[in-house]
N, C-alpha and C positions, 0 to 999 in steps of 0.2 A: 733546413731552417732551424736554427737553434732557438729554443723557447725556454724561458725561465718563468715559473709560476710560484709565487709566494703564497703561504697560508699560515694560519695560526694567530693572527692578530685579533684584537678585540679590546674590551674594557677590562681593566685589571686594577685592583686596589694597590695603593702604595705599599711597598714592602713585599709584595707577592711576586710570583714568577710566571713566566710564559715562555714557550718555546716556539720559535718561528721555523718554518720549513720552506725550502725552495726546491721544487721538482724541476730537474733539467732534462731536456729532450732534444733530439735532432743531431746528436753527436755522431761522428762516423769513425771508422777504423783509422782513418788518416788524421782525424781531429778528435781524439777521444776526450771524454770529460776529464780524465786524469791529467791531461796536459794543461788544463785551464786553472789559473789562479782565481780564487773566488773571494768576494768581499760582500759585506753588508754595508749599506749606506742608509742614512735616514734624513728626512727633511721635516723639520718642525714647522708649524704654522708661522708664516712671515719670515722664515729664515732660509738660508741657502742649504742645499743638500750637503751633508758632511759624511765623511768616511767613519765607519764604526769599528770594523774588524776585518781582518783578512787571513786567508789560509792558502798555502801553496798546494800544488797539484797532488802531491802524495800525502798531504795532511800532516806532515811532520813538523811544520813550523807555522806559528800563528802570531798575529800582532794585533794590538788593540789601541784604540784611542784612549787618552788619559781619562776621559770622562766615564769610561765603562770598564776600565781595567779592574780585574778582581770581582766584577759583578756579572759580566757577560762571558760566554764561552762559545766560540765558533768551532764547528766540526763538520766533517763531510763523510759521506759513504759513497765511495766511487763505484762500488758494485751496483748500488741502487740509483746512482746519479742524483744524489740528494745533498743539499747543504742545509745546515742547521744553525740557529742562534739561540742558545739557552740564555735567558735574561732573568737574573735574580735580583733581589733587593731593588725592585723597580721604584723609580722616583717620578714625580710629576714632570720633570724636565726630560724624561725619556719619551714623553708623548710625541709621536711623529709617525709619518709613513715610512716604513722600512722597505728597502729595495735590495734585491739580490743582483749581483754583478759578476760577470765572468769575463776574463780577458786572457788572450794568448797571442803572442806576436802582436800584430797591429789590430787584431779583432777584439771587439768588445760588445757585450750584450747586457741588456737590462731587463729585469722583470717589471711588472706593472705596479708592484708595491702592495703592502698590506698595512693597515692602520693599527697602531697600538695607542690606546688612550689610558693613561695612568691617572686614576681619579678615585676619590672616595665618594 
């Protein structure tokens, strides 16, 4: 059973930084963590869930939503089975629950989310 657990959220002031982590477990030799493309999504109050950033299995390519390009950095450590999201220059409209997402072939998994509140 693949499990994704996010951490690192909390209350942060505008302009500051925070790093989210996603600990992944339950992967096998036949379905290693490195096979899975990973993404971060977020859902703000009253809004639909939106994609934020993605990274391929070997970590060599990343992509970002326009709203976070240049401020957020997605990365992964396949040896530790970890996914990260470094969030800099945070704004109030970054306030949301952030979710870790894994996908490979037709399989997909979600974490339970971690809340980030950007407020002074």
